[in-house]
C-alpha positions in Angstrom: 35.6 -15.9 26.5 34.4 -14.1 29.6 34.1 -15.6 33.1 32.3 -13.9 35.9 34.0 -14.0 39.3 32.4 -15.1 42.5 32.3 -11.5 43.8 30.4 -10.0 40.9 28.6 -6.8 41.7 25.3 -5.5 40.2 26.7 -2.0 39.9 27.3 -0.6 36.4 29.2 2.5 35.5 30.8 4.6 38.3 29.7 6.4 41.3 32.1 8.7 43.3 31.0 10.1 46.7 27.4 10.3 45.4 28.4 11.9 42.1 27.6 9.8 39.0 30.5 9.7 36.5 29.1 10.2 33.0 32.3 9.9 31.1 35.8 11.1 30.3 36.8 14.6 29.2 39.6 14.3 26.6 40.3 18.0 26.8 41.2 18.0 30.5 42.0 14.2 30.7 39.7 13.9 33.7 36.5 12.0 34.6 33.4 14.0 34.2 30.6 13.8 36.8 27.1 15.2 37.2 27.7 16.2 40.8 30.4 17.1 43.3 33.9 15.9 42.4 35.9 13.4 44.4 39.2 14.2 46.1 42.2 15.4 44.0 44.6 13.2 42.2 48.3 13.9 41.4 48.8 16.0 38.4 50.5 14.7 35.3 52.2 16.4 32.4 49.2 15.7 30.2 46.4 16.8 32.5 45.3 18.7 35.6 45.5 17.5 39.2 41.8 16.7 39.5 40.7 13.1 38.8 37.1 14.2 38.3 35.3 17.4 37.5 31.6 18.5 37.5 30.2 19.2 34.1 27.3 21.5 33.6 24.0 20.0 32.5 24.3 21.8 29.2 27.4 19.7 28.4 29.6 22.6 27.1 32.4 20.2 26.1 32.1 16.8 24.4 32.3 14.0 26.9 33.3 10.4 26.0 31.0 8.0 27.7 32.6 5.2 29.8 31.8 1.6 28.8 29.0 -0.3 30.5 30.6 -2.4 33.2 29.7 -5.5 35.2 32.0 -4.3 38.0 33.0 -0.9 39.3 35.3 1.9 38.3 36.3 4.0 41.3 38.1 7.3 41.9 37.7 7.8 45.6 40.6 9.0 47.6 41.2 5.8 49.5 41.3 3.7 46.4 43.6 6.0 44.5 45.9 6.2 47.4 46.1 2.5 47.8 46.8 2.0 44.1 49.6 4.5 44.3 51.4 2.3 46.9 52.7 -1.3 47.0 54.6 -3.6 49.3 57.8 -1.7 48.8 56.3 1.6 50.1 59.0 3.4 48.2 57.5 4.5 44.9 54.1 6.3 44.7 52.5 7.0 41.3 48.8 8.0 41.5 46.3 6.7 38.9 43.1 8.6 38.0 40.9 5.5 38.4 40.8 1.9 39.6 38.9 -0.9 37.9 37.4 -3.6 40.0 36.2 -5.9 37.2 33.0 -7.9 37.4 34.1 -9.9 34.4 36.8 -10.2 31.8 34.6 -8.1 29.5 35.3 -5.2 31.9 39.0 -5.5 31.4 38.6 -5.6 27.6 36.3 -2.6 27.6 38.4 -0.4 29.8 41.7 -1.3 28.1 40.1 -0.4 24.8 38.8 2.8 26.3 42.2 3.7 27.7 43.9 3.0 24.4 41.5 5.4 22.7 42.4 8.1 25.2 46.1 7.3 25.6 45.7 6.5 29.3 48.3 4.1 30.8 47.1 0.8 32.3 48.7 -1.4 34.9 47.3 -4.7 36.4 47.6 -5.2 40.1 47.2 -8.5 41.9 48.0 -8.5 45.6 50.0 -5.3 45.5 53.2 -7.1 46.4 55.5 -5.3 44.0 58.4 -3.5 45.7 59.2 -0.6 43.4 56.1 0.7 41.7 56.0 -1.9 39.0 52.2 -2.2 39.0 51.5 1.6 39.3 50.1 3.8 36.5 50.5 7.5 37.1 47.6 9.4 35.6 46.1 6.2 34.3 44.0 3.1 35.2 45.0 0.4 37.7 43.1 -2.9 37.0 42.7 -4.9 40.2 42.7 -8.6 39.2 41.7 -10.0 42.6 38.0 -10.4 41.5 39.1 -12.7 38.7 39.8 -15.6 41.0 38.0 -18.7 39.6 39.7 -22.1 39.9 38.8 -25.2 38.0 37.0 -27.4 37.3 39.2 -30.2 38.6 39.2 -33.9 39.0 41.6 -36.6 40.3 42.9 -37.3 36.8 43.4 -33.7 35.8 46.8 -32.8 34.4 46.1 -29.0 34.4 43.9 -26.5 36.1 42.6 -23.2 34.6 42.5 -20.3 37.1 41.8 -16.6 37.1 44.8 -14.2 37.2 43.6 -12.9 40.6 43.6 -16.3 42.2 46.1 -16.6 45.1 48.5 -19.5 45.0 47.3 -20.5 48.5 43.8 -21.0 47.1 45.1 -22.9 44.1 47.0 -25.2 46.4 44.0 -25.9 48.5 41.7 -26.6 45.5 44.2 -28.9 43.8 45.1 -30.8 47.0 41.5 -31.7 47.4 42.1 -34.0 44.4 45.6 -35.1 45.4 47.3 -32.8 42.9 49.5 -29.7 43.1 51.3 -27.2 40.9 55.0 -28.3 40.9 56.5 -24.9 42.0 55.4 -22.4 44.7 56.8 -19.2 45.9 57.6 -19.2 49.6 54.9 -16.7 50.3 51.6 -18.2 49.0 49.4 -15.1 49.2 50.6 -13.8 45.8 48.4 -13.8 42.7 48.9 -16.2 39.8 49.0 -13.3 37.3 51.5 -11.5 39.3 54.1 -14.2 39.6 53.7 -15.3 36.0 54.5 -11.8 34.9 58.0 -12.0 36.5 58.9 -15.7 36.8 57.8 -17.3 40.1 60.6 -19.0 41.9 60.7 -21.4 44.8 62.8 -24.3 46.2 61.2 -26.7 43.7 62.6 -24.7 40.7 65.8 -26.7 40.5 63.6 -29.7 39.5 60.7 -28.1 37.6 61.9 -24.6 36.5 60.1 -21.4 37.5 56.3 -21.1 37.7 56.3 -19.6 34.1 57.9 -22.9 32.9 54.8 -24.8 34.0 52.1 -22.9 32.1 50.2 -24.7 29.4 48.1 -21.8 28.1 47.1 -18.2 28.9 44.1 -16.0 28.2 45.1 -12.3 28.0 43.8 -8.9 27.1 46.3 -7.1 24.8 47.1 -3.4 24.9 44.9 -3.1 21.8 42.0 -4.5 23.8 41.9 -7.9 22.2 40.9 -11.0 24.2 43.2 -13.7 23.0 44.1 -17.3 24.0 47.7 -18.2 23.5 50.0 -21.2 24.2 53.3 -22.7 22.9 51.4 -23.7 19.7 48.9 -20.9 19.4 50.2 -17.4 19.0 53.5 -18.5 20.5 55.0 -15.0 20.1 52.3 -13.6 22.4 52.6 -16.5 24.9 56.4 -16.1 25.2 56.1 -12.3 25.4 53.6 -12.5 28.3 55.3 -15.1 30.6 58.0 -13.2 32.6 57.1 -10.3 30.3 56.5 -7.7 33.0 53.0 -6.9 31.7 54.3 -5.2 28.6 52.2 -6.7 25.9 49.0 -8.0 27.6 47.2 -8.3 30.9 46.8 -12.0 32.0 43.2 -12.8 32.9 43.5 -16.6 33.1 46.2 -19.2 33.1 46.2 -23.0 32.6 48.7 -24.5 35.0 50.5 -27.9 34.9 49.7 -30.3 37.8 51.6 -33.2 39.4 50.8 -35.7 42.0 51.0 -34.2 45.5 52.6 -35.8 48.6 50.6 -36.2 51.7 53.6 -35.3 53.9 57.2 -34.1 53.6 60.4 -34.4 55.6 62.0 -31.0 56.2 65.6 -30.6 57.1 67.7 -27.5 58.1 71.4 -28.0 57.8 73.9 -25.4 59.1 77.2 -24.5 57.5 80.0 -22.0 58.5 81.6 -21.7 55.0 79.9 -20.0 52.1 81.6 -21.9 49.3 80.9 -25.3 50.9 77.3 -24.3 51.5 76.8 -23.3 47.8 78.7 -26.3 46.5 76.5 -28.8 48.5 73.4 -27.0 47.2 74.8 -27.4 43.6 75.3 -31.1 44.1 71.8 -31.6 45.5 70.3 -29.6 42.6 72.1 -31.6 40.0 71.4 -34.9 41.6 67.8 -34.2 42.2 68.1 -35.8 45.6 65.6 -33.5 47.3 62.3 -32.1 45.9 63.0 -28.7 47.4 66.4 -26.9 47.9 66.7 -23.4 49.4 69.1 -21.7 51.8 69.2 -18.7 54.1 72.0 -16.6 55.6 71.8 -15.4 59.2 73.9 -13.1 61.3 76.2 -14.7 63.9 76.7 -13.5 67.5 79.0 -10.7 66.2 76.4 -9.5 63.7 78.3 -10.8 60.7 76.2 -12.6 58.1 78.3 -15.8 58.1 75.9 -18.5 59.2 74.4 -20.5 56.3 71.4 -22.7 56.7 70.3 -25.0 53.9 66.6 -25.9 53.8 65.9 -29.1 52.0 62.7 -31.2 51.7 61.9 -34.7 50.5 58.4 -35.5 49.5 56.8 -38.6 50.8 54.2 -41.0 49.2 52.4 -40.9 46.9 54.8 -38.3 45.2 58.0 -40.1 46.3 59.4 -42.9 48.5 59.5 -42.7 52.2 62.4 -40.4 53.1 65.6 -42.1 54.3 67.8 -39.8 56.4 71.0 -41.8 55.7 70.6 -41.7 52.0 69.4 -38.1 51.7 72.2 -36.6 53.9 75.1 -38.8 52.7 78.2 -36.8 51.7 76.9 -33.4 52.8 79.3 -31.2 54.7 77.0 -29.5 57.2 77.5 -29.5 61.0 75.8 -32.8 62.0 75.3 -31.6 65.5 72.9 -28.9 64.4 70.6 -30.8 62.0 66.9 -30.0 62.5 64.4 -32.4 61.1 60.6 -32.4 61.0 57.8 -34.3 59.2 55.1 -31.9 58.1 51.8 -32.1 56.2 52.4 -30.9 52.6 50.2 -27.8 52.8 51.6 -27.0 56.3 55.1 -27.0 54.6 53.9 -24.8 51.7 52.3 -22.3 54.1 55.0 -22.3 56.7 55.6 -18.6 56.5 52.0 -17.8 57.6 52.9 -17.4 61.3 55.9 -15.2 60.5 53.8 -13.0 58.3 51.1 -12.7 61.0 53.8 -11.7 63.6 55.2 -9.0 61.3 51.7 -7.6 60.8 51.0 -7.7 64.5 54.2 -5.8 65.1 53.5 -3.2 62.4 56.5 -4.3 60.4 54.7 -5.7 57.4 54.1 -2.1 56.2 57.8 -1.1 56.5 59.6 -0.1 53.3 61.2 -3.0 51.4 64.2 -1.9 49.3 64.8 -5.5 48.1 67.8 -6.8 46.2 67.1 -9.8 44.0 69.9 -11.1 41.8 70.5 -14.3 39.7 74.2 -15.0 40.0 76.3 -17.3 37.9 77.4 -20.4 39.8 81.1 -19.8 39.2 81.0 -16.3 40.8 78.1 -16.5 43.2 80.3 -16.6 46.3 82.7 -13.9 45.1 79.8 -11.5 44.2 77.7 -12.2 47.3 80.4 -12.3 50.0 81.3 -8.5 49.9 77.6 -7.7 50.0 77.1 -9.9 53.0 80.2 -8.4 54.8 78.8 -4.9 54.3 75.3 -5.7 55.4 74.3 -4.9 59.0 71.5 -6.4 61.0 69.9 -3.0 61.1 69.9 -2.8 57.3 68.2 -6.2 57.1 65.7 -5.5 59.9 63.1 -8.2 60.2 63.8 -9.4 56.7 65.6 -12.5 55.3 68.4 -13.4 53.0 67.8 -16.2 50.5 70.5 -18.1 48.6 69.7 -21.1 46.5 70.4 -22.9 43.1 68.6 -23.1 39.8 69.5 -25.3 36.8 69.8 -23.6 33.4 68.2 -26.5 31.5 65.0 -26.3 33.6 64.5 -22.6 32.8 62.9 -22.6 29.4 60.9 -19.3 29.3 62.7 -16.9 26.9 62.1 -13.8 29.0 63.2 -15.3 32.3 66.8 -14.3 32.4 69.4 -16.3 34.4 73.1 -16.8 33.7 74.3 -18.9 30.8 76.1 -21.3 33.2 74.6 -24.7 34.1 73.8 -23.5 37.6 72.7 -20.0 38.8 71.9 -18.9 42.3 69.0 -16.7 43.4 70.5 -14.2 45.9 67.9 -12.1 47.7 68.5 -9.6 50.5 64.9 -8.9 51.5 65.3 -6.2 54.0 62.7 -4.1 55.8 63.2 -0.5 56.9 61.0 1.8 59.0 58.9 3.8 56.6 60.2 7.2 57.8 63.8 6.3 57.4 64.2 7.6 53.9 67.9 8.1 54.2 68.5 4.3 54.7 66.1 3.5 51.9 67.9 5.8 49.5 71.3 4.4 50.6 70.1 0.8 50.1 68.7 1.6 46.7 72.2 2.9 45.7 73.7 -0.3 47.1 71.3 -2.4 45.1 72.2 -0.6 41.9 75.9 -1.1 42.6 75.3 -4.8 43.4 73.4 -5.2 40.2 76.2 -3.7 38.1 78.7 -6.0 39.8 76.5 -9.1 39.1 75.8 -8.1 35.5 79.6 -7.7 34.9 79.9 -11.3 36.1 77.2 -12.5 33.8 74.3 -12.3 36.3 70.9 -10.7 36.0 68.2 -8.9 38.1 65.2 -11.0 39.1 62.8 -8.1 38.6 60.7 -8.2 41.7 62.8 -6.0 43.9 64.0 -2.4 44.0 66.7 -1.5 41.5 66.5 1.7 39.5 66.4 0.5 35.8 66.4 2.4 32.5 65.2 1.3 29.1 68.8 0.7 28.1 69.2 -1.5 31.2 66.2 -3.6 30.1 67.6 -4.1 26.6 70.8 -5.4 28.2 68.8 -7.5 30.7 66.8 -9.3 28.0 69.7 -9.6 25.6 68.9 -12.0 22.8 65.2 -12.1 23.9 64.8 -8.3 23.4 64.0 -8.3 19.7 61.1 -10.7 20.2 59.7 -8.7 23.1 60.0 -5.4 21.2 58.2 -7.0 18.2 55.4 -8.3 20.4 55.1 -4.8 22.0 54.6 -3.3 18.6 52.0 -5.9 17.6 50.0 -6.3 20.8 50.4 -2.9 22.5 50.9 -0.5 19.7 49.8 2.5 21.8 52.3 1.5 24.5 49.8 2.0 27.3 50.6 -1.2 29.4 52.5 -1.3 32.7 54.6 1.8 32.4 55.9 1.5 36.0 58.6 -1.0 34.8 60.1 1.7 32.4 60.9 -1.1 29.9 60.1 0.9 26.8 60.5 4.5 28.2 59.9 6.5 31.3 
């Protein structure tokens, strides 16, 4: 199976600053050109610092020809620098090339090529990783954004097949045109489908529907051995379950078939304020277990004294045709928020989904979108969520959080069915995120917060919690074995089967440094 994206190019092979790349030199582990070389790349233990080198016409050394491509393979300075960075702006590992595929065939061809030459490979969607997870030092970064097809769709569709590079905002728009929607969205919609399915994909609907990975019917992937395979719960289930929330260790997602449900036309959005953490969390638990609302999240804000002790629950009820007309009395009955501070708004469904867009635009305009993001993302057991989180909130300062946010909301164990998505064993877990932003030149604060993150993870793990692996916590292979627990043997077996050369997604350090 091979689909061609809408932005297909007619270029084949590789051109770097006017120099045609004719192949790869295994002896120096560099790209060989017939003209001037491009700018230098970071050196690695296995090769020199130069990403490309000129080769005499006589061809003194044997050169491996690159595959014929529908898209482009680039090694220019700007592309390599961009691929060595991400939304975290903390870790920088420079590849030797970036693939912008013109088809799935390109991904297959280049992964096979990299496997033959022991070059690491990492897929990159929107570059929203926070700690180098999608980087490949001395290897190839595969940009999935060109693989962005969606559909076909109709009013009676129960699923939709989309490219891994499709953004969730575009998936939402395409499905809403037919009155349909994926059941779970991350709060920020401009993430790629392949990216969130590699880690989990959480949002306020997850207490009802599970994570995004729990709502996938099938995948098309390219394994580390360069095989293009279709998998599902009934077809190659070992591969299917090793890819969803599998951190890109066994295969690169190129296509996903997503479950759809009936979409509401509008929603009723409430913000309910609390002054006590345990009461706030307990009311969230009640709402999650009852299923009273379609969306349940929460945030923590600093009070006038700069202490993070103001808790705001964000809950949403879907209107027709996805649900009945919201009734305030029924929906808010028994909750222990401050009734004088209730905020309520009726919103179009897509307007609700994309409600962060103005905030993101403001951060970009202020130059704060490109600040460092030493994020802490934990999944805490319900019984100890307050006791683990409270000291972290007490120690946090407004300066440490910057223009970031703190999220705190419940998930139900029985809705989380993907083996590699790790939450506590208790019936209710809580996602606890401190999503701070630090000026990029303040490396001392970044380093301090990374140490805080590691300490917080160890406290959470001792209580039965887990890391939600989208943030910035230094992790070792031994940490990963502990993290995956009983799911580790299955992941390790799939790694041996589908990525025998261990070339995929090294930035996670799951199977080694």
